[in-house]
C-alpha positions, 0 to 999 in steps of 0.5 A, a space after each residue: 558268836 558272842 564269844 568270837 565278838 568278845 574275843 575280837 573286841 579284846 584283840 582290838 583293844 590289846 591292838 589299840 593299846 599297843 598302838 597308843 603305847 607306840 604313839 606315846 613312845 614315839 612322842 615322848 612321855 605322857 602323864 597318867 591323866 592323858 594316858 587315862 583319856 587315851 584309854 577312855 577314847 579308845 574304848 569309846 570308839 571301839 563300842 561305837 564301831 562294834 554297835 555300827 558293825 551289829 547294825 550293819 549285820 542286822 540290815 544287810 545279812 539275813 538271819 542265819 538259822 542252824 540246821 541240824 543235818 542229822 535230822 532224818 525227816 529234814 534230809 528226806 524232805 531235801 531229797 524229795 524237793 530235789 527229786 521233784 525238781 529233777 523230775 520237773 527239769 526232765 519233763 521240761 526238756 522232754 516237752 522242749 525236745 517234742 516241740 523241736 521235733 515238730 516240723 511245720 511245713 507251711 509258709 505264710 510269707 506274702 500270703 494275703 490276709 483272707 488266705 490266712 483267714 481261711 487257713 486258720 478256719 480250716 486248721 480250727 475245724 480240723 483241730 475241733 474234729 481231732 479233739 472230738 476223735 481224741 475224746 471218743 478214743 480216750 473214752 473207748 480206752 478207758 472202757 477197754 481198760 476197765 474191761 481188761 481189769 475186770 477180766 484180770 481180777 476174774 482170772 486171778 480170783 479163778 486161779 486163786 481158787 484153783 490153788 485152794 481146791 487143788 490143795 484140798 484135792 491133793 489132801 483127799 488124794 493123800 488120804 485115799 493113797 493111805 487108805 489103800 495101802 492099809 487095805 492092801 496090808 489088810 488083804 495080805 493078812 487075810 491071804 495069810 490067815 487063809 493060808 494058815 487055815 488051809 494048812 491046818 485043815 490039810 494036816 488033819 485031812 491027811 490023817 484019815 481018808 474016810 473023811 467026807 472030803 477026800 485029799 483030791 477034792 480038798 486039793 481042787 478046793 484049795 486051788 480053787 480058793 487060791 484062784 479067788 484070793 489071787 483074783 481079789 488082790 490083783 483084779 482092779 476096780 472091783 466093785 464092793 459087791 463083786 469083792 463081797 461075793 469073792 470073800 463069801 465064796 472063799 468062806 464057803 470053800 474054806 468051810 468045806 475044807 473044815 469039815 474034816 475033824 480037827 483036834 481041839 487046838 486046831 479048832 481054837 486056832 481055826 476059830 481065832 483065825 476066822 474071828 480075825 477074818 471076820 474083823 478084817 472083812 468088816 474093816 474092808 467093808 467100812 473102808 470101802 465106803 470111806 474109800 468111795 466117799 473119798 474118791 467122789 470128793 476128790 473127783 468133784 473137786 477135780 471137775 470143779 478145779 477143771 471148770 475154774 481153770 478153764 474160766 481163769 484161762 478164758 478170762 486171761 485170754 479176754 484180758 490179754 485181748 482187751 490189753 491188745 485193744 487197749 494198746 491200740 487205743 493208746 497208739 491212736 491217742 498218741 497220733 491224734 495228740 501229735 496231730 494236735 501238736 502239729 496244728 497247734 505249731 502251724 497256728 502259732 505260726 499263722 496267728 501271729 502273721 494274721 495279726 501282723 497283716 490285721 494291725 498293718 491294715 487297721 493302720 492303713 485303714 486309719 490313715 486313709 480315714 485320717 486322710 479323707 477326714 482332712 480332704 472333707 474338712 478342707 473341702 468344707 473350709 473351701 465351701 465356707 470361705 467361697 460362701 463367705 466371700 460371696 456373702 451367701 448364708 451359712 447353714 447351721 452345720 457350717 456354722 457349727 463346723 466353723 466353731 468346732 475348727 476355729 474358723 471364726 476367729 481366723 476370718 475375724 482376724 483377716 478382716 481386721 487386717 484388711 481394714 487396718 491396710 485400708 
């Protein structure tokens, strides 16, 4: 700003100097002293002009503030202000449209004052009733809204617990499946071991027919063992006792087959097979207990999950039901508010008309009172004049009336005029 002023000042000085030189050239040669005086005069006028311009700017123009448009908070503030202004304008337009949409079917033309008063009384009574009903509806609406929100919260909490329990139940079911798979592998291994055990026994049975068990009986026992093993693997939902009984029966039959004489190598292999079978049977016993516990836990979680799911569904149903009731209450409240707007619009028409008639009546009554007052005063004047002309005595009130209405001066002036004429 200062640089611009200095530049303008220099330009003006140069212009004035040029103008002065032009004048000198037109008027003729001047002396050095005259030229110096002319320069000083020009500089003085220039300073005064700059000073006047500054004063005018300070008085007439507002103070300029340099605003950084890159300031983000300021931009956000501007956007917020503009947004609020737009919302206010939109709300005002909506209110105007609602007022325009209200139709007032009421005619107050040529209606007497009493009828307008009665009309206002009826409308005010109705408005009071509508306001009471609206308050009651709003109270009911808030109660229904609170119930709806409570049911929604209960439903959300129930479904959240359902998700949590479902995740735990699925984890337990996964453990059950893995344990069942392991048990299936163990049972398959038991079958293989039992098969190998029978093969060893049959091998040595075929070498000597004089053993305690002949081939026919051994074959029958073997078939029986195979049936029991097949039953152990294929029959579902066997209890622990039933499984244990089948395995004991298989061991008993297998031991009968082992009554034949075998070699030491076969005995060592049979011993290892039977040791392994014992370990596997122990694992099956332990895993059965673990499996039962897991199944029980899974079933308990599933039952609890079903209860929570039913509770959540019921809460959701009640929430939806209360929401529908809430919407109905909102619609009822809207009807009452619309009726209030209509009543207000009607009263806005009737009240001015009534006030206008009241003002007109007031002026009419005041005019009548004034006329009546004038008539009474004239009657009193006439009566006082009559008494004075007949030289009758006046009452105190009549004397006071004469003083207040300046009748004494008038009567005395009339008497003087009469005496002067005589």
